C-alpha positions in Angstrom: 12.5 28.0 -22.9 9.4 26.3 -22.6 8.5 23.0 -20.3 8.5 19.6 -22.4 6.6 16.5 -21.3 5.3 13.1 -22.6 1.6 13.4 -23.2 0.4 9.6 -22.6 -2.9 10.7 -24.5 -0.6 11.4 -27.6 2.6 8.9 -26.9 4.5 12.4 -27.4 6.5 14.9 -25.5 5.2 17.8 -26.0 5.3 21.4 -25.5 3.0 22.4 -22.6 0.4 24.9 -23.7 -2.6 26.2 -21.7 -6.3 27.5 -22.2 -6.1 30.8 -20.6 -2.5 32.6 -21.5 -0.5 32.3 -18.8 -2.3 31.0 -16.6 -2.0 26.4 -16.0 -4.4 24.5 -14.9 -3.5 21.4 -13.1 -5.1 18.7 -11.0 -3.3 15.8 -9.7 -4.8 12.3 -7.9 -4.7 12.9 -4.4 -4.2 10.2 -1.1 -7.2 7.9 -0.1 -7.3 8.5 3.0 -7.8 5.0 4.8 -4.3 4.8 4.9 -1.0 6.2 5.1 1.2 7.7 2.0 3.9 5.3 1.0 6.7 6.5 -0.8 5.7 5.5 -4.2 3.0 7.4 -3.7 5.1 10.5 -2.6 7.1 10.2 -5.2 4.6 10.9 -8.3 3.3 13.7 -6.0 7.0 14.3 -6.4 6.8 15.0 -9.8 3.8 17.1 -9.9 5.8 19.2 -7.3 8.4 19.5 -10.1 6.1 20.5 -13.1 5.0 23.0 -10.6 8.0 24.9 -9.7 9.2 24.6 -13.1 5.7 26.5 -14.4 6.4 28.7 -12.3 10.1 29.2 -12.5 8.5 30.1 -16.4 6.1 32.8 -15.1 2.7 30.9 -15.0 0.8 31.0 -12.4 -0.3 27.2 -11.6 -4.1 26.7 -10.6 -3.0 23.2 -8.8 -6.5 21.2 -7.2 -5.3 18.0 -5.5 -8.3 15.9 -3.6 -8.9 14.1 -0.9 -10.7 10.4 -1.6 -12.9 9.7 2.1 -16.0 8.0 0.3 -16.7 4.7 0.3 -13.5 2.7 2.1 -14.2 2.0 5.5 -17.3 -0.1 5.7 -17.4 -1.6 9.1 -17.9 -5.8 8.4 -14.6 -5.1 6.4 -12.8 -3.6 8.5 -13.9 -6.3 11.8 -12.9 -9.1 9.5 -9.1 -7.4 9.9 -8.3 -4.2 8.2 -5.9 -1.7 9.0 -4.6 -1.6 12.7 -4.8 1.8 13.0 -8.7 2.2 11.9 -9.5 -1.3 14.4 -8.0 1.0 16.9 -9.8 4.2 16.3 -13.2 2.3 15.6 -12.7 0.6 19.3 -12.6 4.0 20.8 -15.4 5.3 18.9 -14.3 7.5 16.2 -16.0 8.1 13.4 -15.3 7.2 9.6 -14.8 10.7 9.1 -12.4 11.3 12.6 -10.1 7.9 10.6 -9.6 9.4 7.4 -9.0 13.2 8.7 -6.2 11.5 10.7 -4.7 9.6 7.1 -5.5 13.3 5.7 -3.1 15.3 8.1 -0.1 12.3 7.9 0.1 13.1 4.1 0.0 16.6 4.7 2.8 16.1 6.9 4.8 14.3 4.5 4.7 16.5 1.5 5.7 19.4 3.9 8.5 17.3 5.4 9.6 16.2 1.6 9.3 20.2 0.6 5.9 19.7 -1.5 3.9 23.0 -2.2 1.0 22.7 -1.0 -2.5 22.6 -3.7 -4.1 25.6 -3.6 -7.2 23.6 -3.2 -7.0 19.9 -1.6 -10.9 18.6 -2.0 -12.4 16.2 -0.4 -14.9 13.6 -1.9 -17.7 13.7 0.8 -17.7 17.7 0.5 -18.5 17.3 -3.4 -21.5 14.3 -3.6 -23.5 16.7 -5.5 -21.5 18.3 -8.0 -21.2 14.0 -8.8 -24.6 13.3 -8.6 -25.0 16.7 -11.1 -22.7 15.1 -13.5 -24.5 12.2 -12.9 -27.8 13.4 -13.8 -26.7 14.7 -16.9 -25.1 11.7 -18.5 -28.6 10.0 -18.5 -30.1 13.0 -20.0 -27.9 13.0 -22.8 -28.2 9.0 -22.9 -24.3 8.2 -21.7 -25.6 6.3 -18.6 -27.9 3.9 -17.9 -29.9 2.4 -14.7 -29.9 -0.9 -13.8 -31.4 -1.7 -10.3 -30.7 0.9 -8.3 -27.4 1.4 -9.9 -26.4 3.7 -12.3 -23.7 3.1 -15.3 -21.7 5.0 -17.8 -22.3 3.5 -21.8 -18.7 3.0 -22.6 -20.2 1.4 -26.2 -22.0 5.3 -26.5 -18.4 6.6 -26.1 -16.5 5.7 -29.5 -13.4 7.1 -28.4 -12.9 5.0 -25.3 -9.2 3.9 -24.5 -7.9 6.2 -26.5 -5.7 7.3 -23.2 -4.5 3.3 -22.5 -4.5 1.9 -25.4 -7.2 -0.6 -23.7 -9.7 -0.8 -26.9 -10.5 -4.7 -27.2 -14.1 -5.8 -26.5 -14.2 -7.4 -22.4 -12.0 -4.3 -21.3 -12.1 -5.3 -17.3 -14.0 -3.7 -15.8 -13.9 0.0 -14.1 -14.3 -0.8 -10.8 -12.2 -2.8 -9.0 -14.7 -5.7 -8.2 -16.5 -8.8 -9.5 -18.4 -8.9 -13.3 -21.5 -6.6 -11.9 -24.5 -9.1 -13.7 -26.4 -5.6 -13.7 -24.1 -3.9 -16.8 -25.0 -4.1 -20.2 -21.4 -4.4 -21.2 -18.4 -5.5 -19.2 -16.3 -2.8 -19.7 -19.1 -0.7 -18.4 -18.7 1.0 -15.1 -20.1 2.3 -12.3 -21.0 6.3 -11.4 -23.9 5.5 -8.7 -24.1 2.4 -6.7 -27.0 1.5 -4.1 -25.7 1.5 -0.7 -25.7 -1.9 1.2 -27.3 -2.8 4.4 -25.3 -1.7 7.1 -23.8 0.8 4.9 -22.8 4.6 7.3 -21.1 6.2 4.1 -24.3 6.5 2.0 -25.9 10.0 0.2 -29.4 10.8 -0.8 -30.2 11.0 -4.8 -32.9 10.7 -7.1 -32.3 7.3 -7.2 -31.9 6.4 -3.7 -29.3 6.5 -1.1 -26.2 5.4 -2.1 -22.6 6.5 -3.1 -20.9 7.7 -5.5 -18.7 5.3 -8.3 -14.3 5.6 -8.3 -14.2 7.8 -11.2 -16.6 10.2 -10.6 -15.2 12.2 -7.7 -12.2 13.5 -10.0 -14.7 14.9 -12.8 -16.7 16.8 -10.4 -13.5 18.4 -8.1 -11.4 18.8 -11.1 -14.2 21.3 -12.9 -16.0 22.6 -9.6 -12.7 24.3 -9.1 -11.2 24.9 -12.7 -13.6 24.5 -14.9 -14.6 21.5 -18.0 -11.0 22.5 -19.2 -7.8 21.4 -17.5 -4.2 22.3 -18.5 -2.8 19.3 -17.1 -4.0 16.1 -15.1 -1.0 14.2 -13.2 -1.3 10.6 -11.2 0.7 7.4 -11.5 0.9 4.8 -14.3 -1.1 2.8 -12.4 -4.5 5.7 -12.7 -4.2 5.0 -16.4 -6.5 2.3 -16.7 -9.2 2.4 -15.7 -9.1 5.7 -13.7 -8.3 8.3 -16.6 -9.6 6.4 -19.0 -12.8 6.6 -17.4 -12.5 10.1 -16.0 -11.9 11.3 -19.4 -15.2 9.4 -21.0 -17.5 10.7 -17.8 -15.5 13.9 -18.1 -16.3 14.3 -22.0 -19.9 12.9 -22.4 -21.0 15.0 -19.9 -19.4 18.6 -21.0 -19.2 17.4 -24.5 -15.2 19.1 -24.9 -12.1 18.3 -24.3 -11.0 17.9 -21.0 -7.1 17.4 -20.3 -4.9 18.7 -22.4 -2.2 17.1 -21.0 -1.5 13.9 -19.0 1.3 12.9 -17.5 2.0 9.8 -15.5 4.6 8.7 -13.0 5.8 4.8 -12.8 6.5 2.7 -10.1 8.7 2.9 -7.7 10.3 -0.5 -7.1 11.4 -2.2 -3.4 14.3 -4.7 -3.5 13.5 -5.1 -7.7 9.7 -5.9 -6.5 6.8 -2.8 -7.0 5.9 -1.8 -4.1 3.3 -3.1 -2.4 1.8 -4.2 1.4 1.3 -7.6 0.1 5.0 -7.7 -0.5 6.3 -6.8 2.4 8.4 -4.0 1.2 5.9 -1.8 1.4 7.3 2.1 3.1 5.8 5.5 4.7 8.0 8.3 5.1 8.1 7.8 9.3 9.9 4.2 8.3 12.4 6.3 6.3 13.0 8.8 9.6 12.8 5.6 12.2 16.0 4.8 11.0 17.4 8.3 10.7 16.7 9.1 7.3 16.6 12.6 6.5 12.8 13.1 4.1 14.8 15.5 2.2 17.2 12.7 1.2 13.9 10.5 -0.6 13.2 13.8 -2.3 16.8 14.6 -3.6 16.4 10.3 -4.6 14.0 10.7 -6.7 15.7 13.1 -8.5 18.3 10.6 -9.5 15.6 9.2 -12.2 13.5 10.4 -14.4 9.8 10.7 -13.9 8.4 8.1 -16.3 11.2 5.5 -15.5 11.2 2.9 -13.3 13.3 3.8 -9.8 14.6 0.6 -7.9 14.6 1.8 -4.1 16.9 0.8 -1.9 18.1 1.9 1.3 22.4 1.9 -0.4 20.6 4.3 -2.6 18.7 6.2 0.3 21.8 6.7 2.5 24.2 7.6 -0.8 21.5 9.7 -1.7 20.9 11.6 2.0 25.3 12.3 1.6 24.8 14.2 -1.3 22.2 16.0 0.1 24.5 16.6 2.8 26.9 17.7 0.7 25.1 20.5 -1.0 23.9 21.6 2.6 27.7 22.2 3.5 28.3 24.2 0.5 26.1 26.5 1.9 27.3 26.8 4.9 30.9 27.0 4.4 29.7 29.6 1.6 26.8 31.7 3.0 29.0 34.7 4.3 30.8 35.5 1.2 30.7 38.8 -0.4 28.5 39.0 -3.2 29.7 39.5 -6.9 28.8 41.5 -9.9 27.2 39.4 -13.0 29.2 36.7 -15.3 28.5 35.1 -18.4 29.3 31.3 -17.2 27.0 31.5 -14.7 23.8 32.2 -17.6 25.8 29.6 -19.2 25.0 27.1 -16.3 21.4 28.3 -15.6 20.7 28.1 -19.7 22.3 24.4 -19.2 20.4 23.7 -16.1 16.9 25.0 -17.3 17.3 22.8 -20.6 17.6 19.4 -18.8 14.7 20.6 -17.1 12.3 22.1 -19.7 13.3 18.9 -21.2 10.4 16.0 -20.1 11.5 17.2 -16.9 14.8 15.7 -16.6 16.2 16.2 -13.4 18.6 13.5 -13.2 20.2 15.9 -15.6 19.8 18.7 -13.8 21.2 17.3 -10.9 23.9 16.1 -13.4 24.3 19.6 -14.2 24.6 21.1 -10.4 27.4 19.1 -9.7 29.0 19.6 -12.9 29.0 23.8 -11.9 30.0 23.2 -8.4 33.1 21.1 -9.6 33.7 23.6 -12.3 36.1 26.6 -11.7 33.6 29.4 -10.7 34.1 31.2 -8.6 32.6 29.8 -4.6 29.9 32.8 -4.6 28.6 32.6 -7.8 28.3 28.4 -7.3 25.8 29.4 -3.6 24.3 31.5 -5.9 23.4 29.3 -8.7 22.4 26.7 -6.5 20.2 28.6 -4.6 18.2 29.1 -8.0 18.6 25.7 -9.0 17.1 25.1 -6.1 13.8 26.8 -6.2 13.1 23.8 -9.2 15.4 21.2 -7.2 13.5 21.7 -3.8 15.6 20.1 -1.7 15.3 23.2 1.1 19.2 24.4 0.6 18.2 28.6 1.0 16.7 27.7 4.5 20.4 26.4 5.4 21.3 29.7 3.9 19.9 31.2 6.9 22.4 30.1 9.1 22.4 27.2 12.4 20.6 28.1 15.7 23.2 26.7 17.7 23.0 26.2 21.5 25.2 29.5 23.6 27.3 27.0 25.0 28.1 25.3 21.5 28.9 29.2 20.3 30.8 30.4 22.8 33.0 27.1 21.8 33.5 28.1 18.4 34.4 32.1 19.2 37.2 30.4 21.6 38.5 28.3 18.4 38.7 31.6 16.1 40.5 33.0 19.0 43.0 30.5 18.9 43.2 29.9 16.2 43.5 34.1 15.2 47.0 33.4 18.1 47.8 31.0 16.3 47.6 28.4 19.0 46.7 25.6 17.3 46.4 22.7 19.3 44.0 24.0 21.5 41.9 25.0 18.8 41.7 21.5 17.7 41.4 20.0 21.0 38.0 22.3 20.7 37.1 21.1 17.4 37.5 17.2 18.5 35.6 18.4 21.8 32.7 20.1 19.3 32.2 17.1 17.0 32.5 13.9 20.7 29.1 15.9 20.9 27.5 15.7 17.8 28.8 18.5 15.7 31.9 19.3 12.4 33.6 22.3 12.4 35.6 23.1 9.2 37.5 26.3 8.0 36.8 27.9 4.7 37.3 31.2 3.2 39.0 32.2 6.7 36.1 32.0 8.0 34.1 28.6 10.7 31.1 26.9 9.8 29.8 24.5 12.3 26.8 22.8 11.8 25.2 19.0 13.2 25.4 15.9 12.5 23.1 14.1 10.9 21.5 11.4 11.7 23.9 9.0 9.0 26.7 10.6 10.4 25.8 9.9 13.5 25.0 6.4 12.9 28.5 5.5 10.7 30.8 4.4 14.0 28.3 1.7 15.0 27.7 -1.5 12.4 27.4 -2.2 9.2 24.1 -3.0 7.6 23.2 -4.7 4.5 20.7 -3.6 2.3 20.5 -6.8 0.3 21.6 -10.5 1.3 23.2 -10.9 -2.2 25.9 -7.9 -0.7 26.6 -10.8 2.3 29.8 -13.0 2.0 29.6 -16.9 1.5 31.2 -19.1 3.8 29.4 -22.3 1.8 32.4 -22.9 0.4 34.3 -22.6 3.8 35.0 -26.2 5.6 32.9 -26.2 9.1 34.2 -24.3 11.9 31.9 -25.7 14.8 29.3 -28.2 15.0 26.2 -26.2 15.1 25.2 -23.1 13.9 21.8 -22.2 15.8 20.6 -19.2 13.4 17.5 -16.5 14.4 15.7 -14.3 11.9 14.6 -11.1 13.8 12.5 -8.3 13.3 11.4 -6.6 16.1 10.2 -8.0 20.1 13.5 -7.9 21.6 12.7 -9.9 24.7 11.1 -12.7 22.2 14.8 -12.2 20.4 16.7 -12.1 24.2 14.8 -15.0 25.2 15.8 -17.3 22.3 19.4 -15.9 21.9 19.8 -16.6 25.5 18.0 -19.4 26.3 20.3 -21.0 23.6 23.9 -19.6 25.0 22.6 -21.0 28.2 22.0 -24.5 26.9 25.4 -24.6 24.3 27.6 -24.0 27.0 30.7 -26.1 26.8 29.5 -26.9 23.0 31.0 -26.3 20.0 28.4 -23.9 19.1 27.6 -20.4 17.7 24.6 -18.1 17.1 24.0 -16.2 14.1 21.4 -14.0 14.1 19.6 -11.6 11.2 18.8 -8.4 12.1 16.2 -8.4 9.8 15.3 -4.0 9.8 14.6 -3.8 13.4 13.9 -0.4 15.3 12.5 -1.2 18.5 16.4 -1.5 19.8 16.7 -5.0 19.2 19.1 -4.5 16.9 21.6 -2.3 19.7 20.7 -5.4 21.9 22.0 -7.3 19.4 25.1 -5.5 18.5 26.0 -5.6 22.3 25.6 -9.1 22.8 27.8 -9.7 19.4 30.4 -7.5 21.8 30.2 -9.1 24.5 30.4 -13.1 23.1 32.7 -13.9 20.4 30.2 -17.4 20.1 27.6 -14.7 18.3 27.6 -13.1 15.0 24.8 -10.3 13.8 24.2 -9.0 10.4 22.2 -6.3 10.3 20.0 -5.0 7.2 19.2 -1.9 7.2 15.0 -2.7 6.1 13.3 -6.2 6.3 13.9 -7.9 3.2 11.7 -10.6 3.6 12.2 -14.0 5.5 13.6 -16.5 2.2 16.2 -13.4 2.1 17.2 -13.5 5.9 17.7 -17.5 6.2 19.6 -16.9 3.5 22.2 -14.3 4.8 22.2 -16.6 7.4 22.6 -19.4 6.2 25.6 -17.9 3.5 27.6 -17.5 7.1 26.8 -20.3 9.4 29.9 -22.1 9.9 28.3 -24.6 12.2 28.5 -29.4 10.7 25.0 -28.8 11.9 22.7 -25.6 10.8 19.5 -25.1 13.1 16.7 -22.2 12.1 14.9 -21.5 14.9 11.9 -18.8 15.0 12.5 -16.2 17.5 9.6 -17.7 19.4 10.9 -20.5 20.3 12.9 -21.3 23.4 15.4 -23.6 24.7 14.9 -25.8 28.2 17.2 -28.7 27.6 20.0 -29.6 25.9 18.6 -29.7 22.2 22.1 -30.0 20.0 23.1 -33.8 21.3 19.5 -35.5 20.1 19.7 -33.0 16.9 23.3 -34.2 16.4 22.2 -37.8 17.2 19.7 -37.8 14.6 21.5 -36.3 11.9 24.1 -38.5 11.5 21.2 -41.0 9.8 22.6 -39.9 6.4 18.3 -40.8 4.6 17.7 -37.2 6.8 17.4 -34.1 5.4 15.6 -32.0 7.9 14.5 -33.0 11.9 12.8 -31.2 14.5 9.6 -31.3 16.8 7.0 -29.8 14.3 6.0 -31.6 11.5 3.1 -31.3 9.3 1.2 -34.0 7.0 -0.7 -34.3 3.7 -3.2 -35.8 2.2 -3.3 -34.2 -1.2 -1.1 -31.1 -1.0 -3.8 -28.7 -0.8 -4.4 -28.9 3.1 -1.0 -29.6 5.9 -3.7 -29.7 9.0 -1.6 -33.1 10.7 0.8 -32.0 13.3 3.7 -34.5 13.6 5.1 -35.4 16.6 6.9 -38.3 16.5 7.7 -40.0 12.7 7.4 -39.2 9.0 6.6 -36.1 7.8 5.8 -34.9 5.0 7.1 -30.8 5.8 9.0 -29.3 9.1 7.5 -26.0 9.9 10.1 -22.8 10.3 9.7 -22.9 14.6 12.5 -24.9 14.2 14.5 -26.6 11.3 17.7 -28.6 11.7 20.0 -29.9 9.4 23.7 -31.0 8.1 25.1 -28.3 6.4 26.4 -30.1 3.6 23.0 -30.6 2.4 22.6 -26.9 1.2 25.5 -27.2 -1.9 23.0 -30.3 -3.2 19.3 -29.0 -1.6 20.1 -25.2 -2.2 18.8 -22.2 -0.2 15.5 -21.0 0.3 13.4 -19.6 -2.3 13.8 -15.8 -1.9 10.5 -14.7 -3.7 8.6 -15.6 0.1 8.7 -12.6 1.1 6.7 -13.6 3.8 8.0 -16.5 6.5 4.6 -18.4 6.2 4.3 -21.5 4.0 8.6 -20.9 3.0 9.0 -23.9 5.5 6.9 -26.3 2.9 8.5 -25.1 -0.2 11.9 -26.3 1.1 10.8 -29.2 2.6 10.1 -29.9 -0.2 13.2 -29.5 -2.0 14.5 -31.6 0.6 12.1 -34.2 -0.4 13.1 -34.0 -4.3 16.7 -35.0 -3.3 15.5 -38.1 -1.7 15.7 -37.5 1.2 13.6 -37.9 4.8 12.0 -35.2 7.3 11.0 -37.1 10.8 9.3 -35.4 13.5 10.7 -35.5 17.2 8.6 -33.7 19.6 10.6 -35.0 22.6 13.2 -32.0 21.6 13.8 -29.8 24.0 12.2 -26.6 23.0 8.9 -24.4 23.6 6.8 -22.6 21.5 5.7 -19.5 22.5 3.1 -16.7 21.2 3.9 -15.9 17.5 3.8 -12.4 17.5 4.1 -11.5 14.3 1.2 -13.4 13.1 -0.9 -11.8 15.5 0.2 -8.3 15.3 -1.8 -8.9 11.4 -5.2 -8.8 10.6 -7.3 -11.6 9.6 -7.9 -10.2 6.3 -3.7 -9.2 5.8 -3.0 -13.1 7.2 -5.2 -14.5 5.1 -3.7 -12.0 2.0 -0.4 -13.2 3.2 -0.4 -17.1 3.4 -2.4 -17.6 -0.2 0.2 -16.0 -2.0 3.3 -17.3 -0.9 1.0 -20.4 -1.3 0.5 -20.1 -4.7 4.2 -20.4 -5.0 4.3 -23.4 -3.8 1.3 -25.2 -4.7 2.9 -23.8 -8.8 6.1 -25.8 -8.2 4.5 -28.9 -6.3 1.4 -29.3 -7.4 2.0 -32.6 -8.9 4.5 -34.1 -7.2 2.0 -36.0 -4.7 4.5 -38.9 -5.3 6.3 -37.0 -2.2 4.3 -37.2 0.3 4.7 -39.8 2.8 0.9 -40.9 2.6 2.2 -42.0 -0.9 5.5 -43.3 0.0 4.0 -45.9 2.1 1.2 -47.3 0.0 4.2 -47.8 -2.9 6.6 -49.4 0.0 3.1 -51.9 1.2 2.5 -52.3 -2.2 
């Protein structure tokens, strides 16, 4: 059998062929170390790991190189405008860019170890290979494939006729190969930078024949891959977002410099989606491995989850799916625990057939879901348990779930071991009641105990098993039952969306409950993926107060979706949506109820906004007609939701969601009125202040674009135009 993979270059699934018999030179585009690698990045590295494991199973000697990109990403002026908080803190402590890069590189290596990715043989750092990059640029200048413009060096795409053969991007006017504005120094917009002049104040720069500067984004991989593996590679892996321009440019500069085909097999992994959209920091759905660990998940459960989808298919990540993956992983581990003491048996023809089926799936374009299905079918077959154990551990050499570690047994405290021995004694003596009591005691101490093949096995409960008795956690608002068609059961629903900042949540919730005494009111709180103890405090509050209902989510689902989950469950005639930065300092329910008796009013709140052009909502309104109500407090009649609709869930960040919802209300002919006398106080908005300036602006602008796209032609809804229309 030979591993077959889809080659992006040929668009065909092909058998792996190598330049040197029995040796595979494989290069993987590694991390950029000015941020954490998110789990979408890890999925791509897992793909490369499975390729390597399959090749080594077939007897190949794999030489694996994975680069560390640390050039040109930590300019002081950019960071000071609001970059990564870890980097800003490190700079404030006087740490150098190199020290910061090492911090993120160390984090990346830990994540690979936790997900059981076999380390590459070489992890070359870009900053340590600038001389090799300069030599390639010199070669390209000498052969006419590059030109100098100003103090920059560019690759002349027009001189390379095969440009676009990887991506299929062949038309004129391609997006340029660097992530910036069109460069007027270029001959052709398709040309990409090989070497760039250092701007004033830049720390990371090097001497070159063309002056102080730094390498382009793409030249790094050509220099590092060829230094460690020669001018031709067998396999090059990366994510689909690397195909163009990065890998396209890498092919052009390498083949132009060395005069021979650069890579035989290009293999690309598809995107990991989260909540159905591409994972990105700007979308608020970018998770790193520690986010999963904070929620009690084993990192290897993520590895198992990635086994359930083909590498070149998009995969939608949800915590519900991750929870199912951990249950499946735990089930595999339990089998190893149960069978590890079985006596070895002689060879078996059926076991050989199962092995052939497994590797047929793996070799079929890395069909790991198929291989996983073979594994489970084998485990559910009539094969004797020792053969199942033997096959499972052999299959795991490809799956990489580290089940062999399980087979080495547990290192249990002496007190636990002695209890297991006592239980075994009582079972042998047929004193089952005492044996069962010991098992129950061990269960209370966080262990699972079972009996198989005449022996007892024991293991600690997983964190997910320990959490099972806590509360139900949803992964999507669609999983939350809607009460919108039910009649109201109380006069007021006070809605809060909480995501960490426990003291703020406590202040907001307790101040409402204090002033709601004697009223027909409920508190509905959405725990939007809190991990700082807020979730525990809310659960305790719900247990102690029948007026409180908490909807837990296992991750941050986005502000629009979180508010909708609460609106689904609110049972008040009047619904009041507030931010956790708000504190109640008086009877706020009576005046809100009085305002909403006026059926012409759609929304009442203390902090309104006005605009003259829909572009800028600068004027805060404390009394009277408003164009929008800020999300600190929005009160409305519950029955209005059937007419107006719920929040638009494309707004994952809270900013400008209030504008959008307000315009939906105005579009139905209702007024928005501000009453600054409502007894509410705004405190520091810590979610906003925790963001850097760049991130604030980016998230706000993206949300405003969503709002503006829908409402830009509806100036007729503005108070200023309605007033002028009335006067005329």
